N, C-alpha and C positions, 0 to 999 in steps of 0.2 A: 504494500500500500504506500503510494507516494503522498507527500504533503506539499501543498502549494504555498509559496511565499511571493507576495506581490510587492512592487516597489513602493517607497514611502519617502516623504520629505516634509520639511517644515514642522518638526516636532519641538514643542517647548513644554516641558513637564518636569515634575519631581517624582522620583521613584524610591522605594525602599526595597532592598534585596535581602536575601536570607543571610543568617549568621555564618561566620567563617568556618569552613570545613576543617582545616588543619587545627585550629584552636579548639573546636568542638571535640575532636578526637582526644586531644591532649588533656583538656579539662576533665573529661570523663575518666581517663586513665589515672590522673593524679588524684581525683576525688576518691577513686576506688581504693587508694592506698592509705587513706586517712581514717582514723577512728572518728565516727560521728557523721553529721549531715552536711552536705554541700548542695547548695541550690544554684543551678546553672541556667541562666535565662538571658537571651533565647538560645536554645540548642538547635543545631541544624538537623532537620528531619530529612535525610537523604539516604539512598541505598548504602553508601559507604559508612556513614556514621551509625546507621542502624545495625550494620555488621559488627561494629565495635560494641555497641550496646548489647547485642545478643551474646557476644563473647563474655561480657561482664556478668550477665545473668547466669550463664553456664558455669562461671567461676564462683558462683555463690554470692555475688554482690546484689544488694537490693537497689534497683534503679527504676524509678517511675517517670515516664515521659508523658506529661499531661497534654491536653488538647491545645493549650496556648504555648506549646513548645518550651515549657518549664521542665527541666530535668532535675529530679531530686535523687541524690545518691547517698546511700548509707554505707560508708566504708567500715571495714573491720581491722584495718591496720596494714602493715607492709606485707604480711603473708596471707594469701587467700585461703579460704577454708571451703573448698568445693564439696558438694554432696557425694561425690564418687571419687575413687582413688585414681582413675584415669579419666581425664577430661577431653572430650572431643570438641574442638573448636572449628568454626567455619568462617573464614574471612570473606566469603562471597567473592567480589571482584576488587576488594579494597586492599591495595598494596600497602597503604599506610597502616591499616589494622594489623596486617601480618608482620610487617617489618618492625614497627616500634613496640608492639605488644610482646614480640619475641624477646626483647631485652628484659622486660619485667618477668616473663615466664622463666627465663634462664635462672632466676634467683628464687624460684618457688620450690615447694617440697612435695610435688606430685608429678605424675607423668601427664604429658599433653600430646595429643595428635592434632596437628593444626593443618587443616585442608582448605581448599578454595575452589572456586569455579574454574573451568578449563582455561579461560582467558588469563587468569592470574597464575594458574599452575604452569603456564608456559613462560612465565617471567622469572629470570634468574634470581636466586636468593643467596648466592655465594657471598655477595657484598656484605650481608649482615652475619651470615653463618661463620665466616672466617674470623672476624674480630671477636665474636662471642666465644668461639672455641679457644681463642688465644687467652681469653679471660677465665678459661676453665669450664665453660658451659658444655654440657652434654647435649648437643644438638646435631641432628642429621637430617638429610632430605632424600629425595628420590632421584635416581639417575634420569637424565633428560630423555633418553631414548624411549622410555615408556610413556612419556607425556607429550611428545611433539606430534602435531598434526602431520598428516601425509603431505609431503612437499615443502615442509618448513625448512629454513636454512640450517646448515650444520654448525654455524657459528653465531655467537651473540653479536650485537652491534659494535661491541668493543673489540671484536676479533677473537674472543675466547672460544675455544671449541665447546660446544654444548656438552660433550661427554665429560668435560672437566668442571662443569658447573653443578649447581645444586638447585633443585626445584621442589615446590610443594608436592605432597604433604610433608611438613616438617614434624619430626619427633623430638620432643624436648623432655629430658629426664632430670631429676634433681641431682645436685652435687652438694658436697659439704659446704663449700663457700666459693665465691668467685674471686678472681685475683685482679687487683687494680693494675692497669697497664697504661702506657703512653702510645697513642696511635697518631701517626702522621698520614692523613688520608691523601691518596693520589688524586681523587676527584671529590669536589665539594658536593656533599649530599646531606640534606637535612634528615632524611630517614635513617641513613647509616649512623650519623652523629647521634640521633635520638635514641636508637637502639642501644648504642654503647653507653650513653648517659643514664638511661633507665637501668641498665644492668649494673652500672657503677654504684647505684644506691645499695647494692647487696655485696659489694666487694670488700676485700680485707684491708684495702688502703686506697688512696686517691687514684683517680683515673683522669688522664688528660687526652683531649682530642685537639689536633692541630689541622686546620683545613688550608688548602692552597688558596682558596678564595672564600669570602663570606657566603654562607648559605642561610636560609631562614633560621631565625633564632627563637621560634615560638616555644620550643621545649625548654630552652634556657630561661626564658621569661616565666614560664609556668613553674619551673623548679624553684625559682626565686620567690614566686608568689606563695608557694607552699612551704617556704622556709627550709629548702634543701641547702646543703653546704656547697655552694657553687661560686666559682670565680671566673671572670671573663677578662681576658687581656688581648685585645685585637682578635686575631683568628685562633687564639688558644683558649680552650675552655677546660677548666679543671673542676671535677666534682668528687666529693668525699662521701663515703658510706654514711648512712643514717639509720637510726633505730626507729624513728617515727617522723612523720610529716604532719604539718599543721594546716588544717583547712582554713581558708579565708572566710568561710561561711557562705558568701554569695559571690558569683562570678558573672559579669556581663560580657557577652561575646559580641563584638562589633560585626558589621557586615563584611562579607567575604570580598577582598580586593579582586581575586581571580574572577569572581562572578561579576563584579562591578566593571571589570575591564571590557566586557562585551558591550555594555551600555555606553561606556566612555568612547570606545572606537566608533560605535554606531552614531553617536552625536557628532563626532568629528567628520565623518564621511557623508552624512546626510545634509543636503543643502538647507540653509536657513533653520538650523536646529540647535537646540540647547537642552541639555538634560542635567538635572541636579540629583545626585545620589546621596542619600542620607547615611550618616554614621558608619563610614567605611574605614576599615582597618588601614592605617597608613604606616605600619611598621616599615622602617627603611630597608630591612632585609627582605621585604616582601614585594614592595611596589616599585621595583626597578623599571617597570614598563613606563611609569610616569616620566622618568628622566629621559628615556629614549623618545617618547612622543613629544616632549617639549623641545628636544633637539630637532625634531621633524617639523616644528612650527605649530604644534597643537596649542589651541587656546584652552588651557586648563587652569582652574583656580581651586585652591584648597582653603576652605573657610571653616569657621567654628571648630577650631582644633581643640581637642580635649586630651589631657594627659592622664594615663592610667597604666596598668601593667602592660597593656597594648594601646598605643596612641590611636585615636580615630578622629575623623573629621567628615565634613560634607565636601563632595567633589562636584565641581561644575565644569562641564565640557561643552564647548560650542563648535559649530561647523568651522572647519579650518582648511586652509590651503596647505597641505602637507608636502614636505620635500623629503627625498631619500636621505638615509643616514647609515652609518656603520655601527653595528653592535658588536662589541668585543667579547671574547670568550669569558673574561672575568665578570661580565655583567649577567651572564646567562643564569647562574644559580639564583639570582635575585628576581628572576622573571621566567623560570623554567616552564610554568604552566600557561604563561601568556604568549608564548611564541606563535601558536596558531593564529590568535587574533591580531598579533603584530603583523603577520603576513598579510592579513586583510587590509590593515591600515597602509602597509607598504604598497599594496596593489593600487591604491588610489592616490599615492604620493608621486609627485613629479621627480624624475630622476631615479637613481638606483639605490636600493637598500640592500646592504650586505649584512647577514646575520651569521656570525662565526661561532664555533664551539658548541654545536647543537646535537651531537651524537646521542646524548641521553634521550632525546625524543624518540629514538627508534625502539625503546623498551618501555613505552607507556602502554595504555590500553590497546593501542595499535601502533604501528610505525607512523608517528605523526609527521615526520618529514615526507614520507611517501604519500600519505593521505592528503596533506595540504598541497603538495606539488601537483598531484593528479587532479584534484578538484579545481584548483585555481587555473591550471593550464587548460583544462576542459572548458573554462569560461572565457578563455582568451587572454589570460594573464601571462606575461613574459616572465616565467619563473623557472629556476633551475636549482638543483642540489648537486654538490660535488665535494670531493675531499678538499680540505683546506691546507694540506701539507704538513699537519701536525697530528696525525693519527686521529683526526676528527672530521667533522662535516660542517658545511655551511650552506645557506640558501641565499640566492641572489634574485631580487625582485626588481623588475623595471616597471614602474607604475604608470598609469594614465588616468584621465578624469572619469571615464565611463566605460561600462561593459553591458552587453546584452545578458539576458537570463540564461540559465543552463540547468541541467539536472545534476544534483550533487549526491555523493555517497558518504554516509556517516562513518563507515567502517566500524560501527558499534562503539565509537569513541565520543564521549560527551563534549569534549572541547573542539573536536573537529566539527561536530554537528552544529554547535552554537556559533562557531566562527563562520560557517558557510551560510547559516541563516542571516547573520549580520551582513555578510557580503551580498546576499541575494536582495536584501531590503534596500540596498543602495544601487542596485542594477536598474537598467532602463526598461526592462520588461520582466514578466513573471518568470519565476524559477520553481524548482521542486527539489525535494530531498527524500531519500528512501525511507528513513526511520528516525524517530525522535525519542524512542523509549530509553535510549542510553543516557539522555540528559538527566534522568532522575538520579544518576550517580552523584551529582554535585549540586544541581540547581533545578529542582523539580518545578519551580514556579516560572522558569524562563519563558516557556511558550506563552503562558498566560500574560506575563509581563510585556512581552513584545507585541502580542496580539492586542493588548489594551491600547497601545500607541496608535493603532489604526482608528480605534473608536474615538480617541481624543482628537485626532486630526479631522475626521469626517464622520459624524454621528450616523449618517445614512448608510454606512456600511462599506468602506473600502475593504477589500478582501484581506484576510490574514492567514497565518499558518493554520491549515485545516486539512483533513483527509481529502484527497481527490476521489473522483468517482471510478477511477480505474480499478 
């Protein structure tokens, strides 16, 4: 079933988007490790965060998600007390759930079988398994040969043979204690860093993580909020073991910048448009896209700034004449989830945009480099991907002012799907996309949000994203 997207322009509105996905995961995990009640509001109700919530319940944690998206967590302390000696957990398609929760599970006192949907079971887990093993964790996974679909490549996007990698399901068994270590990461990864830092809470001495570039620091901020013994010095993070964590009682989760990015770019590329997005997380390790868009000439204002454990503000984006820019590899960890929508902005920018150091995009829900190149090229965008000479990949986009519509393929990837809907809304004629169900992974309200823009523009019914009759 295809879905139709019609062109749009002249939007002036204010929108509220869902709470941050990364922070929702981490707030729930931290609350589960405290004795007593933590109230998290609002909590993101998406497929990924619900996967983490389900895991918590299987681990014996009382967590009630109310209709108003208030999550009430009753923790029992650092060690979970599950109702069975071996716990079967299911991460669904959430790589964040599997990767960062594994760091906590490495310090528990029971056996865990941690499985996932086939799409996640094909994503390599060696990146977290190896450092956890170095800390003394008893963690193992499945050989890739039994998990790969027919015709899948024999190497990971980094060039590692699949036979040398580790894939779900993971088996985690208890050990007497974990060992504090120093890790110098080759690739900046918030999920790898988070898995190590969560495991460090159970170690015998301090653990240090040193990154080549800054990655998202939501875990560090959350650890500070819950009174963990953590010290940050540039790209070096040191965390000491603790016997207990202290809940702040209540946690407010600001709107998700990665979700806001789609509305920001939409406003920039739609003629005569301006969109205000309320209460958006503006953590500097998260919103690198803003810096790039401003270099491209974007009219973006940050207003009503509020300081908290995570800073947040209102973002105003207005229609802009964008120009091409170069994005360096050290910027990528601060905008890794926004590369697809950046490609859309680049498609409407005058001149060439060069995005370096993006190989990590090949191991997301889909190969996002391939999905964006094929979709945009099919719509007439001059876009190419190629090696950048440093064992990495880049995309080069030569933009122009307008495009005709086309049919797009989501590749079952939420960020690809939302990016192509935004692109289609700025095209000169109608477009279609094959599937929208994957969007529930991170931004379930996205289709309703953009559909409402048509109603605001023309109450008599400009067409919006809806099933076709095919």
